[in-house]
All heavy atoms as an XYZ file, in Angstrom:
869
protein
N      19.001    -79.632    134.838
C      18.916    -79.830    136.287
C      20.016    -79.018    136.890
O      19.641    -78.385    138.046
C      19.114    -81.302    136.696
C      17.882    -82.181    136.433
S      18.074    -83.825    136.985
C      18.730    -84.662    135.529
N      21.109    -78.979    136.307
C      22.181    -78.153    136.971
C      21.773    -76.654    137.054
O      21.993    -76.019    138.079
C      23.510    -78.340    136.280
C      24.608    -77.613    136.985
C      25.994    -77.830    136.243
C      27.080    -77.068    136.887
N      28.387    -77.386    136.227
N      21.241    -76.152    135.936
C      20.687    -74.727    135.991
C      19.769    -74.451    136.995
O      19.704    -73.463    137.730
C      20.272    -74.319    134.565
C      21.398    -74.180    133.601
O      22.570    -74.043    133.898
N      21.101    -74.304    132.422
N      18.750    -75.433    137.083
C      17.707    -75.175    138.105
C      18.254    -75.274    139.501
O      17.778    -74.437    140.431
C      16.654    -76.100    137.936
C      15.434    -75.862    138.727
C      14.204    -76.776    138.415
O      14.243    -77.849    137.729
N      13.031    -76.464    139.000
N      19.136    -76.180    139.714
C      19.820    -76.271    141.018
C      20.589    -74.917    141.413
O      20.528    -74.479    142.557
N      21.260    -74.366    140.406
C      21.910    -73.209    140.616
C      20.916    -72.069    140.919
O      21.185    -71.186    141.736
C      22.812    -72.809    139.508
C      24.020    -73.741    139.273
O      24.457    -74.378    140.213
N      24.589    -73.875    138.121
N      19.854    -71.951    140.145
C      18.868    -70.992    140.294
C      18.265    -71.088    141.687
O      17.913    -70.088    142.353
C      17.701    -71.026    139.293
C      16.754    -69.909    139.246
C      17.221    -68.718    138.832
C      15.495    -70.081    139.652
C      16.287    -67.586    138.850
C      14.615    -69.108    139.719
C      15.021    -67.778    139.288
O      14.107    -66.810    139.348
N      17.943    -72.239    142.101
C      17.448    -72.526    143.455
C      18.511    -72.352    144.641
O      18.142    -72.336    145.762
C      16.838    -73.995    143.633
C      15.616    -74.036    142.821
C      15.027    -75.416    142.684
C      14.783    -73.000    142.351
C      13.891    -75.638    142.075
C      13.593    -73.226    141.692
C      13.102    -74.508    141.519
N      19.767    -72.160    144.167
C      20.867    -71.974    145.089
C      21.083    -73.171    145.994
O      21.429    -73.060    147.187
C      20.714    -70.601    145.932
C      20.633    -69.503    145.104
C      20.439    -68.151    145.932
N      20.437    -67.038    145.176
C      19.845    -65.858    145.504
N      19.512    -65.728    146.711
N      19.678    -64.824    144.707
N      20.912    -74.347    145.435
C      21.011    -75.627    146.272
C      22.477    -75.908    146.211
O      23.178    -75.895    145.163
C      20.252    -76.716    145.640
C      18.768    -76.724    145.912
C      18.029    -77.823    145.156
C      18.506    -76.848    147.355
N      23.032    -76.292    147.423
C      24.419    -76.736    147.430
C      24.380    -78.005    148.361
O      23.401    -78.374    149.022
C      25.364    -75.678    148.134
C      24.831    -75.297    149.494
C      25.387    -74.485    147.191
C      25.732    -74.355    150.259
N      25.468    -78.812    148.297
C      25.510    -79.947    149.107
C      25.366    -79.590    150.605
O      25.788    -78.672    151.062
C      27.033    -80.456    148.952
C      27.341    -79.971    147.505
C      26.686    -78.673    147.505
N      24.559    -80.469    151.260
C      24.142    -80.247    152.622
C      22.844    -79.519    152.866
O      22.178    -79.642    153.884
N      22.383    -78.924    151.798
C      21.023    -78.310    151.987
C      19.948    -79.323    152.031
O      20.186    -80.490    151.636
C      20.650    -77.498    150.670
C      21.299    -76.056    150.660
O      21.300    -75.520    149.657
N      21.850    -75.516    151.768
N      18.881    -78.997    152.713
C      17.735    -79.969    152.852
C      16.551    -79.424    152.025
O      16.209    -78.231    152.115
C      17.277    -80.012    154.286
C      18.274    -80.663    155.251
C      17.691    -80.718    156.641
C      18.768    -81.335    157.573
N      18.303    -81.322    158.995
N      15.985    -80.416    151.230
C      14.802    -80.028    150.401
C      13.674    -80.913    150.922
O      13.795    -82.156    150.967
C      15.075    -80.275    148.947
C      13.807    -80.158    148.104
C      16.198    -79.436    148.452
N      12.538    -80.343    151.225
C      11.363    -81.185    151.666
C      10.543    -81.518    150.465
O      10.015    -80.667    149.740
C      10.542    -80.347    152.603
C       9.544    -81.061    153.460
C      10.119    -82.226    154.215
C       8.786    -80.171    154.406
N      10.416    -82.817    150.133
C       9.701    -83.332    149.011
C       8.247    -83.454    149.354
O       7.786    -84.253    150.239
C      10.255    -84.660    148.542
C       9.530    -85.247    147.269
C       8.344    -86.045    147.585
O       8.426    -86.771    148.489
N       7.205    -85.735    146.976
N       7.358    -82.651    148.888
C       5.912    -82.693    149.203
C       4.993    -82.999    147.995
O       3.888    -83.114    148.159
C       5.459    -81.485    150.073
C       6.088    -81.342    151.362
C       5.648    -80.130    149.239
N       5.525    -82.824    146.727
C       4.710    -82.999    145.576
C       4.185    -84.421    145.442
O       4.775    -85.303    145.821
C       5.585    -82.597    144.255
N       2.923    -84.451    145.027
C       2.314    -85.731    144.624
C       3.101    -86.416    143.597
O       3.649    -85.750    142.716
C       0.869    -85.505    144.234
O       0.380    -86.644    143.552
N       3.201    -87.740    143.535
C       3.834    -88.455    142.442
C       3.213    -88.095    141.090
O       3.796    -88.370    140.049
C       3.743    -89.894    142.827
C       3.573    -89.878    144.273
C       2.886    -88.638    144.684
N       1.963    -87.719    141.135
C       1.221    -87.333    139.826
C       1.587    -85.933    139.362
O       1.111    -85.534    138.308
C      -0.217    -87.536    140.038
N       2.239    -85.102    140.128
C       2.566    -83.778    139.749
C       3.953    -83.606    139.286
O       4.986    -84.194    139.775
C       2.385    -82.952    141.071
C       2.454    -81.394    140.834
C       1.834    -80.870    139.727
C       3.031    -80.575    141.757
C       1.915    -79.470    139.631
C       3.145    -79.225    141.606
C       2.616    -78.661    140.533
N       4.171    -82.868    138.177
C       5.509    -82.793    137.561
C       6.555    -82.106    138.385
O       7.650    -82.437    138.267
C       5.352    -82.010    136.218
C       4.889    -80.572    136.359
O       4.484    -80.175    137.417
O       4.861    -79.877    135.269
N       6.182    -81.480    139.521
C       7.077    -80.739    140.255
C       7.956    -81.799    141.106
O       9.062    -81.396    141.560
C       6.472    -79.840    141.311
N       7.517    -83.019    141.176
C       8.250    -84.056    141.835
C       9.639    -84.369    141.115
O      10.521    -84.712    141.759
C       7.423    -85.405    142.008
C       8.062    -86.241    143.143
C       7.216    -86.149    140.639
C       7.209    -87.338    143.724
N       9.654    -84.173    139.890
C      10.843    -84.388    139.047
C      12.012    -83.434    139.609
O      13.045    -83.771    139.835
C      10.584    -84.318    137.506
C       9.589    -85.348    137.065
C      11.968    -84.401    136.781
C       9.940    -86.697    137.236
N      11.549    -82.199    139.641
C      12.413    -81.156    140.187
C      12.923    -81.470    141.593
O      14.046    -81.364    141.956
C      11.741    -79.748    140.146
O      12.567    -78.816    140.829
N      11.839    -81.736    142.389
C      12.227    -82.052    143.841
C      13.235    -83.143    144.035
O      14.185    -83.042    144.814
C      10.878    -82.364    144.703
C      10.071    -81.201    144.899
C       8.821    -81.467    145.690
O       8.423    -82.670    145.693
O       8.222    -80.609    146.385
N      13.059    -84.220    143.315
C      13.869    -85.341    143.530
C      15.241    -85.173    142.700
O      16.288    -85.198    143.382
C      13.187    -86.632    142.967
C      12.071    -86.966    143.937
C      14.272    -87.793    142.950
C      11.137    -88.080    143.474
N      15.118    -85.007    141.414
C      16.416    -84.988    140.614
C      17.311    -83.743    140.740
O      18.516    -83.891    140.767
C      16.050    -85.231    139.194
C      15.495    -86.724    139.029
C      14.162    -86.975    138.739
C      16.343    -87.881    139.140
C      13.638    -88.130    138.606
C      15.894    -89.124    139.191
C      14.518    -89.288    138.796
N      16.729    -82.690    140.866
C      17.505    -81.348    141.038
C      18.166    -81.492    142.428
O      19.339    -81.103    142.570
C      16.678    -80.169    140.810
C      17.451    -78.889    141.216
C      16.197    -80.078    139.500
N      17.510    -81.995    143.492
C      18.064    -82.130    144.801
C      19.303    -83.037    144.664
O      20.321    -82.717    145.217
C      17.011    -82.582    145.739
O      15.852    -81.695    145.817
C      17.507    -82.772    147.124
N      19.129    -84.206    144.168
C      20.211    -85.259    144.087
C      21.348    -84.637    143.204
O      22.494    -84.722    143.637
C      19.683    -86.527    143.483
C      18.601    -87.179    144.484
C      20.807    -87.432    143.160
C      17.899    -88.332    143.869
N      21.011    -84.032    142.084
C      22.179    -83.530    141.257
C      22.967    -82.489    141.956
O      24.141    -82.327    141.792
C      21.443    -82.897    139.997
C      22.443    -82.292    139.035
C      22.882    -81.106    138.945
C      23.088    -83.092    137.880
N      23.815    -81.068    137.959
C      23.974    -82.126    137.300
C      22.989    -84.364    137.473
C      24.618    -82.622    136.182
C      23.786    -84.735    136.376
C      24.504    -83.834    135.690
N      22.305    -81.673    142.872
C      22.904    -80.600    143.516
C      23.688    -81.057    144.816
O      24.433    -80.299    145.475
C      21.867    -79.603    144.027
O      21.276    -79.107    142.872
N      23.575    -82.316    145.076
C      24.166    -82.888    146.336
C      23.488    -82.504    147.593
O      24.028    -82.681    148.707
N      22.172    -82.103    147.387
C      21.400    -81.611    148.652
C      20.760    -82.953    149.190
O      20.710    -83.980    148.529
C      20.410    -80.628    148.302
N      20.123    -82.749    150.418
C      19.453    -83.885    151.000
C      17.953    -83.717    150.737
O      17.480    -82.681    150.904
C      19.713    -83.879    152.537
C      21.163    -83.916    152.908
C      21.345    -83.669    154.386
O      20.371    -83.946    155.241
N      22.476    -83.265    154.896
N      17.364    -84.852    150.526
C      15.946    -84.919    150.197
C      15.261    -85.523    151.379
O      15.489    -86.692    151.796
C      15.600    -85.709    148.883
C      14.223    -85.748    148.391
C      13.751    -84.351    147.925
C      13.980    -86.769    147.374
N      14.245    -84.660    151.866
C      13.360    -85.280    153.050
C      12.082    -85.674    152.402
O      11.385    -84.594    151.893
C      13.222    -84.183    154.132
C      14.564    -83.774    154.761
C      15.092    -84.999    155.643
N      16.148    -84.483    156.464
C      17.338    -85.033    156.556
N      17.661    -85.960    155.789
N      18.204    -84.608    157.440
N      11.581    -86.770    152.413
C      10.433    -87.277    151.768
C       9.211    -87.340    152.718
O       9.396    -87.769    153.808
C      10.667    -88.597    151.129
C       9.408    -89.139    150.495
C      11.930    -88.629    150.112
N       8.120    -86.732    152.293
C       6.863    -86.782    153.069
C       6.033    -87.937    152.533
O       6.002    -87.990    151.259
C       6.090    -85.403    152.923
C       4.791    -85.464    153.640
C       6.974    -84.301    153.449
N       5.578    -88.701    153.305
C       4.749    -89.871    152.858
C       3.621    -89.444    152.105
O       3.041    -88.285    152.336
C       4.369    -90.775    153.997
O       3.389    -90.167    154.839
N       3.077    -90.334    151.272
C       1.884    -89.939    150.388
C       0.638    -89.691    151.306
O      -0.069    -88.706    151.161
C       1.568    -91.048    149.472
C       0.202    -90.854    148.772
C       2.692    -91.278    148.451
N       0.556    -90.315    152.469
C      -0.492    -90.171    153.377
C      -0.510    -88.816    154.058
O      -1.502    -88.196    154.399
C      -0.548    -91.293    154.530
C      -0.770    -92.642    154.044
C       0.516    -93.202    153.478
O       1.566    -92.915    153.905
O       0.375    -94.154    152.546
N       0.648    -88.292    154.268
C       0.963    -86.947    155.007
C       1.079    -85.889    154.039
O       1.221    -84.714    154.386
C       2.126    -87.057    155.873
C       1.917    -87.935    157.050
O       0.732    -88.070    157.509
O       2.861    -88.444    157.638
N       1.140    -86.181    152.664
C       1.271    -85.183    151.707
C       0.407    -83.930    151.802
O      -0.767    -84.108    151.657
C       1.287    -85.832    150.253
C       1.867    -85.047    149.195
O       2.620    -84.054    149.491
N       1.467    -85.345    148.014
N       0.973    -82.871    152.035
C       0.246    -81.458    152.054
C      -0.659    -81.369    153.251
O      -1.597    -80.517    153.166
C      -0.459    -81.258    150.774
C       0.413    -81.215    149.491
C      -0.298    -80.991    148.247
C       1.635    -80.271    149.610
N      -0.607    -82.231    154.229
C      -1.328    -81.946    155.527
C      -0.652    -80.907    156.312
O       0.548    -80.986    156.662
C      -1.361    -83.277    156.339
C      -2.195    -84.371    155.663
C      -2.150    -85.695    156.579
C      -3.778    -83.955    155.393
N      -1.360    -79.905    156.688
C      -0.727    -78.682    157.370
C      -0.113    -79.063    158.666
O       1.022    -78.693    158.946
C      -1.859    -77.623    157.501
C      -1.401    -76.436    158.428
C      -2.261    -77.164    156.194
N      -0.720    -79.924    159.453
C      -0.101    -80.232    160.743
C       1.332    -80.984    160.508
O       2.340    -80.745    161.211
C      -1.046    -81.176    161.469
C      -2.305    -80.869    160.872
C      -2.113    -80.432    159.540
N       1.333    -81.878    159.488
C       2.635    -82.517    159.186
C       3.665    -81.614    158.721
O       4.731    -81.655    159.095
C       2.349    -83.759    158.282
O       1.388    -84.643    158.779
C       3.616    -84.466    157.928
N       3.304    -80.751    157.722
C       4.161    -79.787    157.203
C       4.748    -78.910    158.265
O       5.885    -78.520    158.334
C       3.579    -78.988    156.049
C       3.360    -79.806    154.750
C       2.655    -78.926    153.720
C       4.704    -80.342    154.156
N       3.756    -78.355    159.145
C       4.168    -77.479    160.162
C       5.248    -78.092    161.120
O       6.184    -77.535    161.424
C       2.939    -77.035    161.127
O       2.005    -76.450    160.241
N       4.984    -79.400    161.518
C       5.956    -80.137    162.295
C       7.289    -80.319    161.622
O       8.370    -80.034    162.249
C       5.361    -81.463    162.731
C       6.231    -82.210    163.664
S       7.471    -83.378    163.044
C       6.569    -84.384    161.858
N       7.277    -80.672    160.322
C       8.542    -80.900    159.619
C       9.292    -79.514    159.468
O      10.504    -79.556    159.521
C       8.234    -81.499    158.238
C       7.883    -82.943    158.289
C       7.317    -83.376    156.924
C       8.951    -83.822    158.706
N       8.614    -78.447    159.157
C       9.272    -77.118    158.981
C       9.720    -76.720    160.285
O      10.906    -75.947    160.278
C       8.323    -76.161    158.399
C       7.961    -76.368    156.911
C       6.759    -75.525    156.485
C       9.144    -76.051    156.115
N       9.209    -76.977    161.365
C       9.777    -76.597    162.683
C      10.913    -77.404    163.107
O      11.781    -76.892    163.781
C       8.600    -76.777    163.789
N      11.102    -78.648    162.670
C      12.091    -79.508    163.124
C      13.296    -79.570    162.161
O      14.405    -79.719    162.552
C      11.492    -80.880    163.422
C      12.655    -81.976    163.641
C      10.513    -80.900    164.631
N      12.977    -79.594    160.878
C      13.951    -80.090    159.818
C      14.960    -78.957    159.318
O      15.806    -79.258    158.637
C      13.288    -80.665    158.627
C      12.750    -82.067    158.849
C      13.811    -83.093    158.946
O      14.978    -82.828    158.463
O      13.555    -84.113    159.501
N      14.694    -77.733    159.515
C      15.623    -76.641    159.021
C      15.757    -76.770    157.523
O      16.750    -76.962    156.949
C      16.861    -76.590    159.712
C      16.930    -76.223    161.179
C      18.359    -76.338    161.757
C      16.259    -75.022    161.464
N      14.604    -76.820    156.811
C      14.487    -76.947    155.420
C      15.028    -75.739    154.706
O      14.725    -74.591    154.996
C      12.958    -77.242    154.976
C      12.931    -77.242    153.474
C      12.546    -78.470    155.654
N      15.960    -76.038    153.630
C      16.431    -74.885    152.886
C      15.521    -74.495    151.643
O      15.444    -73.453    151.253
C      17.771    -75.208    152.252
C      18.920    -75.428    153.380
O      19.205    -74.345    153.977
O      19.141    -76.536    153.696
N      14.743    -75.594    151.077
C      13.946    -75.271    149.965
C      12.709    -76.166    150.017
O      12.755    -77.380    150.439
C      14.623    -75.627    148.600
C      13.897    -75.357    147.358
C      14.738    -74.593    146.297
C      13.314    -76.583    146.852
N      11.514    -75.577    149.707
C      10.235    -76.280    149.611
C       9.504    -75.682    148.471
O       9.484    -74.517    148.232
C       9.570    -76.155    151.036
C       8.335    -77.229    150.949
C       9.132    -74.781    151.412
C       7.605    -77.386    152.324
N       8.775    -76.617    147.815
C       7.786    -76.154    146.750
C       6.450    -76.489    147.225
O       6.110    -77.667    147.593
C       8.188    -76.991    145.508
O       9.558    -76.755    145.040
C       7.203    -76.638    144.301
N       5.594    -75.413    147.164
C       4.184    -75.591    147.681
C       3.189    -74.771    146.709
O       3.721    -73.833    146.031
C       4.046    -75.042    149.063
C       4.778    -75.647    150.190
C       4.790    -74.818    151.424
C       4.277    -77.035    150.436
N       1.980    -75.145    146.730
C       1.047    -74.286    146.019
C       0.782    -73.181    147.019
O       0.912    -73.319    148.279
C      -0.270    -75.126    145.738
O      -0.843    -75.558    147.047
C      -0.034    -76.316    144.814
N       0.341    -72.007    146.600
C      -0.003    -70.915    147.489
C      -1.064    -71.221    148.459
O      -0.921    -70.811    149.601
C      -0.353    -69.779    146.452
C       0.371    -70.082    145.330
C       0.374    -71.584    145.100
N      -2.038    -72.037    147.951
C      -3.192    -72.309    148.958
C      -2.643    -73.201    150.125
O      -3.131    -72.974    151.215
C      -4.289    -73.018    148.148
O      -3.825    -74.247    147.635
N      -1.742    -73.960    149.908
C      -1.118    -74.745    151.073
C      -0.209    -73.817    151.894
O      -0.309    -73.881    153.121
C      -0.451    -76.020    150.586
C       0.362    -76.626    151.749
C      -1.402    -77.095    149.973
N       0.637    -73.110    151.248
C       1.581    -72.243    151.890
C       0.829    -71.230    152.804
O       1.326    -70.930    153.891
C       2.495    -71.499    150.877
N      -0.287    -70.744    152.350
C      -0.909    -69.693    153.104
C      -1.685    -70.264    154.307
O      -2.006    -69.487    155.232
C      -2.034    -69.029    152.207
C      -1.325    -68.150    151.069
C      -2.342    -67.565    150.157
O      -3.257    -66.903    150.609
N      -2.077    -67.773    148.912
N      -1.670    -71.547    154.412
C      -2.384    -72.270    155.580
C      -1.335    -72.433    156.720
O      -1.637    -72.703    157.879
C      -2.980    -73.574    155.286
C      -4.189    -73.477    154.333
C      -4.734    -74.790    153.992
C      -5.905    -74.692    152.997
N      -6.326    -75.954    152.503
N       0.000    -72.291    156.341
C       0.989    -72.492    157.385
C       1.307    -71.127    158.120
O       1.076    -69.979    157.496
C       2.273    -72.914    156.625
C       2.244    -74.333    155.928
C       3.430    -74.456    155.108
C       2.089    -75.381    156.979
N       1.754    -71.200    159.305
C       2.155    -70.084    160.059
C       3.348    -69.376    159.400
O       4.302    -70.070    159.111
C       2.433    -70.333    161.493
C       1.261    -70.759    162.314
C       1.622    -71.050    163.785
C       0.388    -71.531    164.411
N       0.737    -71.927    165.909
N       3.334    -68.105    159.028
C       4.446    -67.404    158.351
C       5.783    -67.693    159.102
O       6.738    -67.899    158.390
C       4.077    -65.991    158.433
C       2.518    -65.971    158.468
C       2.197    -67.140    159.321
N       5.790    -67.727    160.383
C       7.067    -67.958    161.108
C       7.727    -69.269    160.762
O       9.018    -69.333    160.781
C       7.020    -67.704    162.553
C       6.005    -68.595    163.320
C       4.541    -67.933    163.343
O       4.299    -66.994    162.716
O       3.757    -68.523    164.140
N       6.980    -70.201    160.447
C       7.503    -71.519    160.065
C       8.220    -71.438    158.731
O       9.159    -72.100    158.463
C       6.429    -72.567    159.925
C       5.855    -73.052    161.169
C       4.632    -74.007    161.003
C       6.779    -73.721    162.133
N       7.711    -70.603    157.820
C       8.374    -70.489    156.502
C       9.547    -69.459    156.528
O      10.345    -69.369    155.662
C       7.294    -69.997    155.511
C       6.170    -71.011    155.162
C       5.101    -70.361    154.385
C       6.751    -72.118    154.476
N       9.663    -68.690    157.688
C      10.828    -67.793    157.722
C      12.221    -68.547    157.805
O      13.272    -68.090    157.496
C      10.726    -66.805    158.979
C       9.566    -65.870    158.884
C       9.151    -65.214    159.944
C       9.070    -65.474    157.609
C       8.010    -64.296    159.837
C       8.048    -64.581    157.416
C       7.673    -64.018    158.602
N      12.023    -69.906    158.251
C      13.306    -70.676    158.355
C      13.747    -71.239    157.053
O      14.927    -71.734    156.860
C      13.034    -71.822    159.279
C      12.852    -71.450    160.735
O      13.388    -70.455    161.129
N      11.942    -72.172    161.441
N      12.849    -71.224    156.036
C      13.048    -71.716    154.658
C      13.962    -70.650    153.887
O      13.633    -69.419    154.004
C      11.774    -71.998    153.969
C      12.031    -72.450    152.525
C      11.055    -73.115    154.683
N      14.909    -71.114    153.199
C      15.680    -70.092    152.411
C      15.079    -69.776    151.116
O      15.079    -68.571    150.713
C      17.151    -70.654    152.165
C      18.008    -70.725    153.452
C      19.445    -71.308    153.013
C      20.195    -71.440    154.332
N      21.440    -72.229    154.134
N      14.479    -70.724    150.432
C      13.801    -70.527    149.184
C      12.510    -71.312    149.214
O      12.362    -72.546    149.410
C      14.706    -71.040    147.946
O      15.927    -70.484    148.068
C      14.081    -70.806    146.688
N      11.460    -70.476    148.922
C      10.130    -71.012    148.771
C       9.619    -70.931    147.357
O       9.563    -69.816    146.826
C       9.147    -70.149    149.703
C       7.668    -70.450    149.633
C       7.354    -71.882    150.049
C       6.948    -69.498    150.533
N       9.340    -72.094    146.693
C       8.944    -72.064    145.298
C       7.463    -72.294    145.314
O       6.995    -73.269    145.878
C       9.664    -73.150    144.596
C       9.244    -73.207    143.159
C      11.293    -73.063    144.621
N       6.771    -71.264    144.836
C       5.251    -71.358    144.788
C       4.827    -71.812    143.341
O       5.296    -71.138    142.326
C       4.570    -70.035    145.129
C       5.107    -69.606    146.593
C       4.671    -68.190    146.839
C       4.397    -70.612    147.567
N       3.933    -72.719    143.258
C       3.611    -73.322    141.864
C       2.029    -73.530    141.785
O       1.389    -73.761    142.785
C       4.294    -74.708    141.737
C       5.841    -74.571    141.671
C       3.895    -75.702    142.791
N       1.627    -73.439    140.517
C       0.319    -73.969    140.264
C      -0.868    -73.096    140.496
O      -1.964    -73.363    139.942
N      -0.807    -71.979    141.154
C      -1.820    -71.135    141.519
C      -1.517    -69.684    141.560
O      -0.400    -69.375    141.709
C      -2.498    -71.491    142.812
C      -3.032    -72.968    142.927
C      -3.346    -73.237    144.367
O      -3.043    -72.588    145.302
O      -3.864    -74.370    144.548
N      -2.505    -68.793    141.382
C      -2.249    -67.357    141.534
C      -1.856    -67.117    143.073
O      -2.371    -67.725    144.040
C      -3.596    -66.632    141.326
C      -3.370    -65.181    140.969
S      -4.822    -64.554    140.095
C      -4.607    -62.931    140.454
N      -1.013    -66.114    143.238
C      -0.475    -65.740    144.598
C      -1.095    -64.476    145.012
O      -1.078    -63.557    144.219
C       1.043    -65.682    144.618
C       1.689    -66.967    144.007
C       1.653    -65.352    145.954
C       3.110    -66.857    143.739
N      -1.555    -64.396    146.253
C      -2.139    -63.193    146.846
C      -0.910    -62.197    147.160
O      -0.173    -62.502    147.993
C      -2.865    -63.520    148.054
C      -3.497    -62.250    148.766
O      -3.341    -61.219    148.199
O      -4.038    -62.455    149.862
N      -0.951    -61.050    146.524
C       0.208    -60.077    146.721
C       0.322    -59.661    148.144
O       1.412    -59.363    148.575
C      -0.081    -58.889    145.757
C      -1.046    -59.454    144.755
C      -1.777    -60.637    145.417
N      -0.841    -59.517    148.850
C      -0.688    -59.085    150.211
C       0.005    -60.147    151.127
O       0.708    -59.790    152.024
C      -2.126    -58.852    150.792
N      -0.213    -61.450    150.750
C       0.487    -62.483    151.464
C       1.889    -62.462    151.260
O       2.742    -62.651    152.198
C      -0.089    -63.876    151.040
C       0.402    -65.027    151.770
C       0.033    -65.459    153.040
C       1.470    -65.874    151.438
N       0.776    -66.598    153.399
C       1.575    -66.902    152.303
C       2.139    -65.999    150.172
C       2.574    -67.924    152.192
C       3.072    -67.043    150.008
C       3.290    -67.940    151.057
N       2.379    -62.173    150.060
C       3.703    -62.153    149.723
C       4.492    -61.049    150.530
O       5.687    -61.178    150.990
C       3.986    -61.919    148.250
C       3.480    -63.168    147.507
C       5.433    -61.564    147.841
C       3.547    -63.033    145.923
N       3.849    -59.932    150.796
C       4.547    -58.785    151.473
C       4.969    -59.214    152.802
O       5.938    -58.571    153.349
C       3.523    -57.566    151.578
C       3.262    -56.889    150.298
C       2.352    -55.755    150.360
C       2.032    -55.214    149.042
N       1.091    -54.124    149.047
N       4.340    -60.187    153.460
C       4.814    -60.646    154.755
C       6.215    -61.238    154.751
O       6.933    -61.154    155.626
C       3.826    -61.682    155.208
C       4.251    -62.394    156.619
C       2.431    -61.151    155.432
N       6.639    -61.734    153.653
C       7.866    -62.480    153.379
C       8.932    -61.628    152.810
O      10.079    -62.182    152.783
C       7.610    -63.803    152.578
C       6.736    -64.644    153.291
C       5.343    -64.718    153.013
C       7.156    -65.603    154.272
C       4.448    -65.489    153.768
C       6.271    -66.391    154.951
C       5.016    -66.328    154.673
N       8.728    -60.478    152.298
C       9.778    -59.744    151.678
C      10.847    -59.464    152.560
O      10.694    -58.995    153.733
C       9.083    -58.314    151.242
C      10.173    -57.415    150.694
C       8.114    -58.534    150.125
N      12.057    -59.795    152.061
C      13.290    -59.645    152.876
C      13.546    -60.784    153.936
O      14.601    -60.749    154.619
N      12.656    -61.692    154.083
C      12.794    -62.846    154.943
C      13.047    -64.255    154.257
O      13.734    -65.033    154.755
C      11.600    -62.908    155.835
C      11.461    -61.608    156.735
C      10.151    -61.815    157.565
C      10.082    -60.462    158.365
N       8.814    -60.004    158.705
N      12.352    -64.338    153.181
C      12.331    -65.645    152.394
C      12.532    -65.329    150.962
O      11.856    -64.452    150.365
C      11.076    -66.445    152.674
C      11.152    -67.708    151.869
C      10.836    -66.785    154.112
N      13.502    -66.074    150.259
C      13.536    -65.910    148.809
C      12.414    -66.673    148.142
O      12.187    -67.881    148.429
C      14.846    -66.486    148.305
C      15.061    -66.366    146.814
C      16.560    -66.752    146.468
N      16.687    -66.730    145.028
C      16.808    -67.714    144.331
N      16.777    -68.957    144.703
N      16.957    -67.557    143.053
N      11.506    -66.004    147.415
C      10.278    -66.654    146.799
C      10.575    -66.777    145.275
O      11.023    -65.739    144.593
C       9.107    -65.953    147.124
C       8.746    -65.822    148.621
S       7.296    -64.946    148.969
C       6.137    -66.222    149.128
N      10.139    -67.896    144.725
C      10.191    -67.969    143.239
C       8.806    -68.401    142.888
O       8.160    -69.356    143.328
C      11.241    -69.139    142.872
C      12.569    -68.753    143.311
C      11.074    -69.462    141.411
C      13.691    -69.718    143.203
N       8.244    -67.734    141.859
C       6.931    -67.934    141.391
C       7.141    -68.869    140.205
O       7.493    -68.404    139.119
C       6.102    -66.702    140.954
C       4.823    -66.970    140.397
O       4.397    -68.152    140.431
N       4.150    -65.886    139.871
N       6.934    -70.160    140.311
C       7.250    -71.198    139.239
C       5.983    -71.547    138.563
O       5.875    -72.304    137.683
C       7.985    -72.391    139.876
């Protein structure tokens, strides 16, 4: 957990938006790596999990440092909302290289 927290560059005071389903293994990382790093975990309710309007509102308001999303969900969000995120972890699906080019130099992306 400590290594992953270091790799994600999480430090105390950072905000991590927890959006993974409880049935998805990424939730372990979102919860325990965040806590281990001393960062703050912002939990999205199961009902709102991965709803684009809810994620858009949270990204606009919360100043999230790290979020883990599938590329299909991330691509539905307005890019400017993701520019506020320091680290975007993409999981579970193939990523469109053309989409990634929009974020080069603006957001640290990790293909997990």
